C-alpha positions in Angstrom: -76.4 -51.2 0.6 -73.3 -52.4 2.5 -70.5 -49.8 2.5 -67.9 -51.0 4.9 -66.9 -53.7 7.4 -65.9 -53.5 11.0 -62.2 -54.0 11.5 -61.7 -52.9 15.1 -63.8 -52.5 18.2 -62.7 -50.5 21.2 -65.5 -49.9 23.6 -67.9 -47.3 22.1 -65.4 -46.7 19.3 -65.7 -48.8 16.1 -63.3 -48.6 13.1 -64.7 -49.6 9.7 -62.9 -50.0 6.4 -64.3 -49.3 3.0 -66.0 -46.0 4.0 -64.4 -43.7 1.5 -67.8 -42.5 0.2 -69.0 -41.4 3.6 -68.5 -38.0 5.2 -67.5 -36.7 8.6 -70.4 -36.7 11.1 -72.6 -39.0 8.9 -74.9 -41.2 10.9 -74.2 -44.9 10.3 -75.8 -48.2 11.2 -73.2 -50.5 12.7 -73.3 -54.3 12.7 -76.0 -56.8 12.1 -78.2 -55.2 14.7 -78.0 -51.7 13.1 -76.6 -49.9 16.1 -76.7 -46.1 15.7 -73.3 -44.3 15.4 -71.6 -41.2 14.1 -68.4 -40.9 12.1 -65.9 -38.7 14.1 -62.7 -39.3 12.1 -61.9 -40.3 8.5 -58.4 -41.6 7.6 -57.4 -43.5 4.4 -61.0 -44.7 3.7 -61.3 -46.0 7.3 -64.0 -44.4 9.5 -63.8 -44.1 13.3 -67.3 -44.3 14.6 -68.6 -43.4 18.0 -71.5 -45.7 18.7 -74.4 -44.5 20.8 -75.4 -48.0 21.9 -73.7 -50.8 23.8 -71.2 -52.4 21.5 -70.7 -55.7 23.3 -71.1 -58.7 21.0 -70.1 -56.8 17.8 -67.5 -58.7 15.7 -65.0 -57.7 13.0 -66.5 -58.3 9.6 -70.0 -57.2 10.4 -71.4 -54.6 7.9 -71.6 -50.9 8.4 -74.0 -48.7 6.5 -74.0 -44.9 6.1 -77.3 -43.0 6.0 -75.6 -40.2 4.1 -77.0 -37.6 6.5 -75.6 -36.0 9.7 -77.1 -36.6 13.1 -80.3 -34.5 13.1 -83.4 -33.9 15.3 -87.0 -33.8 14.3 -88.6 -30.4 15.1 -92.3 -29.9 15.2 -95.5 -30.4 17.3 -95.1 -33.2 19.9 -91.7 -32.1 21.4 -93.3 -30.6 24.6 -93.9 -33.1 27.5 -91.8 -35.7 25.8 -88.8 -37.5 27.4 -86.1 -38.4 24.9 -82.7 -40.1 25.2 -79.5 -38.6 23.9 -80.3 -39.3 20.2 -83.9 -38.2 20.4 -85.6 -41.6 20.8 -88.9 -41.2 22.7 -88.4 -43.2 25.9 -92.1 -43.6 26.6 -92.6 -45.2 23.2 -89.6 -47.5 23.7 -90.9 -48.5 27.1 -94.0 -49.9 25.5 -92.1 -51.5 22.7 -89.1 -53.1 24.5 -89.8 -52.8 28.2 -87.7 -51.1 30.9 -84.4 -52.0 29.1 -83.9 -50.5 25.7 -83.1 -53.2 23.2 -80.1 -52.5 20.9 -80.8 -51.3 17.4 -84.3 -50.2 18.2 -85.3 -46.9 16.7 -88.6 -45.0 16.8 -89.5 -41.6 15.2 -89.0 -38.7 17.7 -92.4 -37.2 16.7 -95.6 -39.2 16.6 -96.5 -39.8 13.0 -100.2 -40.8 13.7 -101.3 -37.9 15.9 -103.2 -35.1 14.2 -102.6 -31.5 15.2 -105.0 -28.6 14.6 -103.1 -26.2 12.3 -104.4 -22.7 12.0 -103.1 -20.8 9.0 -101.6 -17.4 9.6 -100.9 -16.6 5.9 -103.0 -16.8 2.8 -102.5 -17.8 -0.8 -100.5 -15.2 -2.7 -98.5 -13.9 0.3 -94.8 -13.5 -0.2 -92.9 -15.4 2.5 -89.3 -16.0 3.4 -87.4 -18.3 5.7 -88.5 -18.1 9.4 -91.9 -16.4 8.7 -94.9 -18.0 10.5 -97.2 -19.9 8.2 -99.5 -21.0 10.9 -99.8 -22.1 14.5 -100.6 -25.3 16.5 -101.7 -25.2 20.1 -99.4 -28.0 21.4 -100.3 -27.6 25.2 -102.1 -25.1 27.3 -98.8 -23.3 27.8 -97.2 -23.5 24.4 -98.4 -22.6 20.9 -96.0 -23.8 18.2 -95.4 -21.5 15.3 -94.9 -23.4 12.1 -92.2 -21.5 10.2 -91.0 -21.4 6.6 -87.9 -23.7 6.5 -84.4 -22.3 6.2 -83.4 -21.2 2.6 -87.0 -21.4 1.4 -88.8 -18.3 0.1 -91.5 -17.4 -2.5 -95.2 -17.1 -2.9 -97.7 -19.1 -1.0 -99.4 -21.3 -3.6 -101.7 -23.2 -1.2 -102.4 -23.3 2.5 -105.3 -24.4 4.6 -106.3 -24.8 8.2 -107.2 -28.2 9.5 -106.0 -31.4 11.3 -102.7 -32.8 10.0 -100.0 -35.2 11.1 -96.5 -33.8 11.3 -95.5 -35.3 7.9 -98.5 -34.1 5.9 -98.2 -31.1 3.7 -99.8 -28.0 5.2 -98.7 -25.4 2.6 -97.0 -25.2 -0.8 -94.6 -22.4 -1.6 -93.7 -21.5 -5.2 -90.1 -20.3 -5.3 -88.5 -17.8 -7.7 -87.7 -20.5 -10.2 -91.3 -21.7 -10.3 -90.6 -24.8 -8.3 -93.2 -26.0 -5.8 -91.9 -26.7 -2.3 -94.1 -28.6 0.1 -94.0 -27.5 3.7 -94.8 -29.9 6.5 -95.2 -29.2 10.2 -92.1 -31.2 10.9 -88.6 -30.2 9.9 -85.2 -31.8 10.5 -82.0 -30.0 11.6 -78.4 -31.2 12.0 -77.6 -30.9 15.7 -74.0 -29.7 15.3 -75.1 -26.7 13.1 -76.3 -23.6 14.9 -79.7 -22.5 13.7 -79.6 -19.1 11.9 -81.0 -15.8 13.0 -81.0 -12.2 11.7 -79.1 -10.5 14.4 -77.7 -11.2 17.9 -78.6 -8.6 20.5 -76.9 -7.4 23.6 -78.7 -9.0 26.6 -80.0 -6.2 28.7 -83.0 -7.8 30.6 -82.5 -10.1 33.5 -83.8 -13.7 33.6 -85.8 -13.3 36.8 -85.6 -16.6 38.8 -87.1 -15.6 42.2 -83.9 -16.7 44.0 -82.6 -13.8 46.0 -78.9 -14.7 45.9 -79.2 -15.0 42.1 -81.5 -12.1 41.1 -80.0 -9.6 43.5 -76.3 -10.6 43.9 -75.4 -12.5 40.7 -78.1 -12.0 38.0 -78.1 -13.7 34.7 -79.5 -12.0 31.6 -82.1 -13.4 29.2 -79.9 -15.0 26.6 -77.0 -15.2 29.0 -74.8 -18.2 30.0 -74.0 -19.4 33.5 -72.1 -22.1 35.2 -73.0 -23.9 38.5 -69.9 -25.7 39.7 -69.9 -27.6 42.9 -69.0 -30.9 44.6 -71.4 -33.8 45.1 -74.2 -32.9 47.5 -73.8 -29.2 47.3 -77.2 -28.6 45.6 -76.5 -28.2 41.8 -79.6 -30.2 41.0 -81.8 -28.3 43.5 -80.6 -25.0 42.0 -81.5 -26.2 38.5 -84.9 -27.5 39.6 -85.6 -24.1 41.1 -84.5 -22.3 37.9 -86.6 -24.7 35.7 -89.7 -24.0 37.8 -89.4 -20.3 38.5 -87.2 -18.7 35.8 -89.0 -16.2 33.7 -88.9 -18.5 30.6 -91.6 -19.7 28.3 -89.9 -23.1 27.5 -87.6 -25.3 29.7 -85.2 -27.8 28.1 -83.6 -30.0 30.7 -80.6 -32.2 29.6 -79.5 -34.9 32.0 -76.0 -35.4 30.6 -74.5 -38.5 32.1 -75.6 -37.8 35.7 -76.4 -40.7 38.1 -79.5 -42.7 37.3 -81.1 -41.9 40.6 -80.8 -38.1 40.0 -82.3 -38.4 36.6 -85.1 -40.5 38.0 -85.8 -37.8 40.5 -86.2 -35.3 37.7 -88.5 -37.6 35.7 -90.6 -38.2 38.8 -90.7 -34.6 40.1 -91.2 -32.5 37.0 -94.6 -33.9 36.1 -95.7 -33.2 39.6 -94.3 -29.7 39.8 -97.1 -27.1 39.4 -96.2 -24.4 36.9 -96.8 -21.0 38.6 -97.7 -19.4 35.3 -100.5 -21.8 34.2 -101.4 -23.9 37.3 -100.8 -27.0 35.2 -97.9 -29.5 35.3 -94.5 -27.9 34.6 -94.1 -30.6 31.9 -96.6 -28.6 29.8 -93.7 -26.4 28.7 -90.8 -28.7 29.2 -88.7 -31.1 27.1 -86.5 -33.6 28.9 -83.4 -35.3 27.6 -82.6 -38.2 29.8 -79.1 -39.6 29.5 -77.6 -41.3 32.6 -74.1 -42.4 33.5 -74.8 -46.1 32.8 -75.6 -45.3 29.1 -72.8 -45.4 26.5 -70.5 -42.4 27.0 -70.8 -41.3 23.3 -74.5 -40.5 23.8 -73.6 -37.8 26.3 -72.2 -35.6 23.5 -75.3 -36.2 21.4 -77.6 -35.3 24.3 -76.0 -31.9 24.7 -76.3 -31.0 21.0 -79.8 -32.5 20.7 -81.0 -30.4 23.7 -79.6 -27.1 22.5 -81.0 -27.6 18.9 -84.5 -28.1 20.3 -84.0 -25.0 22.5 -82.9 -23.0 19.4 -86.0 -24.1 17.6 -88.3 -22.7 20.3 -86.1 -19.6 20.5 -86.7 -19.0 16.7 -90.5 -18.8 17.4 -89.8 -15.8 19.6 -89.9 -17.6 23.0 -87.6 -17.2 26.0 -86.0 -20.6 26.5 -84.1 -21.7 29.6 -81.7 -24.7 29.0 -80.3 -26.7 31.9 -77.4 -29.1 31.2 -76.5 -31.4 34.1 -73.6 -31.8 33.9 -71.1 -30.7 31.3 -68.3 -32.5 33.2 -69.8 -35.9 32.2 -69.8 -34.7 28.6 -66.1 -33.7 28.9 -65.3 -37.1 30.4 -66.9 -38.7 27.4 -64.8 -36.5 25.1 -61.7 -37.6 27.1 -62.5 -41.3 26.7 -63.2 -41.0 22.9 -60.1 -38.9 22.4 -58.0 -41.5 24.2 -59.4 -44.3 22.1 -58.6 -42.3 18.9 -55.0 -42.1 20.3 -55.0 -38.3 20.0 -52.4 -36.2 21.8 -53.9 -35.5 25.2 -54.1 -32.1 26.8 -54.2 -31.2 30.5 -55.3 -34.2 32.8 -55.9 -36.3 29.7 -58.7 -34.1 28.3 -58.5 -33.4 24.6 -56.8 -30.3 23.5 -60.0 -29.1 21.8 -62.1 -29.3 25.1 -62.3 -25.5 25.5 -63.4 -24.9 21.9 -66.1 -27.6 22.2 -67.5 -26.0 25.3 -67.4 -22.6 23.7 -69.3 -23.8 20.6 -72.0 -25.1 23.0 -72.4 -22.0 25.1 -72.1 -19.6 22.2 -75.3 -21.0 20.8 -77.1 -19.2 23.6 -78.1 -15.5 23.2 -80.9 -13.0 22.5 -81.6 -12.8 18.8 -83.8 -11.2 16.2 -85.4 -14.2 14.6 -85.6 -14.9 10.8 -88.8 -13.7 9.2 -90.5 -10.3 8.6 -92.3 -10.1 12.0 -89.3 -8.9 14.0 -89.7 -11.6 16.6 -87.1 -11.6 19.4 -86.2 -14.8 21.1 -83.8 -15.6 23.9 -81.9 -18.8 24.8 -80.3 -18.8 28.3 -77.9 -21.7 29.0 -77.1 -22.8 32.5 -74.6 -25.6 32.8 -73.8 -27.6 35.9 -70.1 -28.6 36.4 -69.1 -31.5 38.7 -65.4 -31.0 39.4 -63.9 -34.0 41.3 -63.9 -33.0 45.0 -65.2 -29.6 44.2 -61.8 -28.5 42.9 -62.5 -25.8 40.3 -58.9 -25.6 39.2 -59.4 -28.7 37.0 -59.6 -28.2 33.2 -63.4 -28.4 32.7 -64.2 -25.8 35.3 -61.4 -23.5 34.1 -62.4 -23.8 30.4 -66.1 -23.1 31.4 -65.1 -20.0 33.5 -63.3 -18.5 30.5 -66.6 -18.7 28.5 -69.5 -18.0 30.8 -70.4 -14.6 32.2 -72.0 -15.9 35.4 -70.4 -18.1 38.0 -72.5 -19.5 40.8 -69.9 -21.3 43.0 -71.5 -23.9 45.2 -69.9 -24.5 48.6 -69.9 -27.8 50.4 -69.5 -26.1 53.7 -72.6 -24.0 53.2 -74.5 -27.2 52.1 -73.4 -29.1 55.2 -74.6 -26.1 57.3 -78.0 -26.4 55.6 -77.6 -23.0 53.9 -79.4 -23.3 50.5 -78.9 -22.2 47.8 -75.3 -23.0 48.8 -73.9 -20.3 46.4 -70.8 -18.8 48.0 -71.1 -15.0 47.8 -67.3 -14.5 48.1 -66.2 -16.3 45.0 -69.3 -16.1 42.8 -69.7 -13.3 40.2 -71.9 -12.0 37.4 -70.4 -10.0 34.5 -74.0 -9.0 33.5 -74.6 -7.1 36.8 -73.4 -3.7 35.6 -75.4 -3.9 32.4 -78.5 -5.1 34.2 -78.3 -2.4 36.9 -80.1 0.0 34.4 -83.1 -2.4 34.2 -83.3 -2.9 38.0 -83.0 0.8 38.6 -85.9 1.5 36.1 -88.1 -1.4 36.9 -87.6 -2.1 40.6 -86.0 0.8 42.4 -83.3 3.3 41.6 -81.5 2.3 44.8 -81.4 -1.4 43.8 -77.9 -1.4 42.3 -76.5 0.6 45.3 -78.0 -1.8 47.7 -76.6 -4.8 45.8 -73.1 -3.3 45.8 -73.3 -2.3 49.5 -74.5 -5.8 50.6 -71.7 -7.5 48.8 -69.1 -5.1 50.2 -70.4 -5.8 53.8 -70.1 -9.6 53.2 -66.5 -9.2 52.1 -65.8 -7.0 55.1 -67.4 -9.7 57.3 -64.9 -12.2 56.0 -62.0 -10.0 56.9 -63.5 -9.2 60.4 -63.9 -13.0 61.0 -60.1 -13.4 60.7 -59.6 -10.8 63.4 -62.3 -12.4 65.6 -60.4 -15.7 65.5 -57.4 -13.9 66.9 -58.8 -11.5 69.5 -62.5 -12.5 69.9 -65.6 -10.5 69.2 -65.1 -8.2 72.2 -61.9 -7.0 70.7 -63.9 -5.3 67.9 -65.4 -1.9 68.0 -69.2 -1.6 68.5 -69.6 -0.5 64.9 -67.8 -3.6 63.7 -69.8 -5.8 66.0 -72.9 -4.3 64.5 -71.6 -5.0 61.0 -71.2 -8.6 61.9 -74.8 -8.8 63.2 -76.1 -7.2 60.0 -74.1 -9.6 57.8 -75.6 -12.4 59.7 -79.0 -11.0 58.8 -78.0 -10.8 55.2 -76.8 -14.4 55.2 -79.6 -16.0 57.2 -82.6 -13.8 56.4 -81.8 -12.8 52.8 -79.4 -15.2 51.1 -80.8 -18.4 52.7 -84.0 -19.5 50.9 -86.2 -22.5 51.5 -87.0 -24.2 48.2 -89.7 -26.3 49.9 -91.6 -23.4 51.6 -94.7 -22.4 49.6 -93.9 -18.6 50.0 -90.2 -18.5 50.4 -89.5 -20.6 47.3 -90.0 -17.6 45.1 -89.4 -13.9 45.8 -90.4 -11.1 43.5 -87.9 -8.4 42.7 -90.1 -5.9 44.6 -90.0 -8.0 47.7 -86.3 -8.7 47.3 -85.5 -5.0 47.3 -87.7 -4.2 50.3 -86.2 -7.0 52.4 -82.7 -6.0 51.6 -83.6 -2.3 52.2 -85.0 -3.2 55.6 -81.7 -4.9 56.6 -79.6 -2.0 55.4 -81.9 0.5 57.1 -81.5 -1.4 60.3 -77.7 -1.1 59.9 -77.9 2.6 59.2 -80.3 3.3 62.0 -78.1 1.1 64.3 -75.0 3.2 63.4 -77.0 6.4 64.1 -78.0 5.0 67.5 -74.4 4.1 68.4 -73.2 7.5 67.4 -75.8 9.0 69.7 -74.6 6.7 72.6 -77.6 4.2 72.4 -76.9 0.9 74.1 -75.4 -1.7 71.7 -77.2 -4.7 73.2 -80.5 -2.9 73.1 -79.9 -2.2 69.4 -79.0 -5.8 68.5 -81.8 -7.3 70.6 -84.7 -5.2 69.2 -87.7 -7.5 68.6 -87.9 -5.8 65.2 -85.1 -8.0 64.0 -87.3 -11.0 64.1 -90.0 -9.1 62.2 -87.4 -8.4 59.5 -86.4 -12.0 59.4 -90.0 -13.1 59.0 -90.6 -10.6 56.2 -89.5 -13.2 53.5 -92.4 -15.4 54.5 -95.1 -12.7 53.8 -97.4 -13.1 50.9 -96.7 -10.7 48.0 -100.0 -8.8 48.5 -99.1 -7.6 52.0 -95.4 -6.8 51.4 -95.8 -3.1 50.6 -97.9 -2.3 53.7 -95.8 -4.3 56.1 -92.6 -2.7 54.7 -93.9 0.8 55.3 -95.0 -0.2 58.9 -91.6 -1.8 59.6 -89.7 1.3 58.4 -91.7 3.5 60.7 -91.3 1.1 63.6 -87.5 0.9 63.1 -87.0 4.6 63.1 -89.2 5.0 66.2 -87.4 2.2 68.0 -83.9 3.7 67.5 -85.2 7.2 68.5 -86.5 5.7 71.7 -83.1 4.1 72.4 -81.3 7.4 71.7 -83.8 9.2 74.0 -83.1 6.6 76.8 -79.3 7.1 76.3 -79.7 10.8 76.6 -81.8 10.5 79.8 -79.1 8.2 81.4 -76.3 10.7 80.5 -78.3 13.5 82.0 
């Protein structure tokens, strides 16, 4: 039924009159082609609509219909391995239907309505159940078993349930509520994307999300359920960092949102992810991944939808008790879309033209991450970790999006163009990055890796800061103007930078480093420093200390397979002590 008519068109913003019966954030169909849009402002019966498709060719007077429902996603078996656009249209299905260019007004169900899934009941007739409890399971892929949960606000007694093969919109169970009403439960449920999914309790994150990247795990760790930002200029390696996290992070599910990034970057993701081998299963990484592909040449309004779509899907898997890692690349493009829509709405602009509510929108997104006790009686604990890339123009993090993000997130991995140009990857600058989880996670590292791990981390960071100060002196007086102890410190900091912080994402061994190996490599470098200082105090020759062949052995340590790390570490410790003792002995003989 026709509700309104178009009265004004301004790019992706359409104003329609006669919409007094519609509500904010209702999804509407715009024009004769039925373009998908969302109401973002209501004023005197006129609705301002952000349209998620190209509006060229629309004309005033064309009809506008309200669906009466907010923008929602379909949740159920079939999400994994699927590539969606910003409003959860399956791109592989649209490719078959319309070709490489998506036709306007085309819509397809997000979940396949014809495919049957093997449902295994986990409850029986007569059981009392409440929202969030697991009714049964579906093995979606070799890596993911979906837990079919009682929908929100539903509770009662299981009246009927059976195992078997069902499509997502067939009834798998019937629950009789307290009033005697029968509620049919299907494997698929819908959820409005702007509404956070509920949970019992939010927990304090006290376990690290192990990524296998030394500069992250050791220096600037993120907790499971934590939030991090990766700001950096073009070409500094944001996408490589996110690819590494997607592949190696200790997460059960990966949700990757391409939010307005360049088409070629998203194409790389779409081509590479199916070929990446999941180290957990040996299968394709796509077996536990959902991709949201929204590139810079798509309508700007769809960028906002893609962010909310992605995090709602991530929350759904979190509610099953999984650890989920969400990558958003990049939130700057989303902020630019907010700026454009705000300008077209003629709102009062904030700093640099961004809307005044920019910070609150970013906060609402990141605050949906966390470690929670899920609904249901099983006491499941799920975690959603959110890592957002930020693309400040020219790498200037003083701009509003970076600053608003920094006020929200607890981890800042600042990428440095100079490090990237020097081929130092990951190009995370150790002088301006930080992690506010580090102190809390020190307990876990001390108990699960080594009690000296927190001390080593603090000491390595302090040495790197002192190196920066010494480099300023070197520029004035040269290296020879420093004491031998300070010259040794510079040599050790070079080892920390080149042998520890530098990591080759394309090397089959160096691409991932366990926490045990991380500690032992850092321990060897710091032992070399301590033994070197001892040698200097005992008058050993400085050049002899810095030119020990052992330094190359320490540098090659990161390329060792995990099964030989412990033995090689013990051998190098003994060799190091013996080498310094020999140099001290030589120094004593020369003095005699």
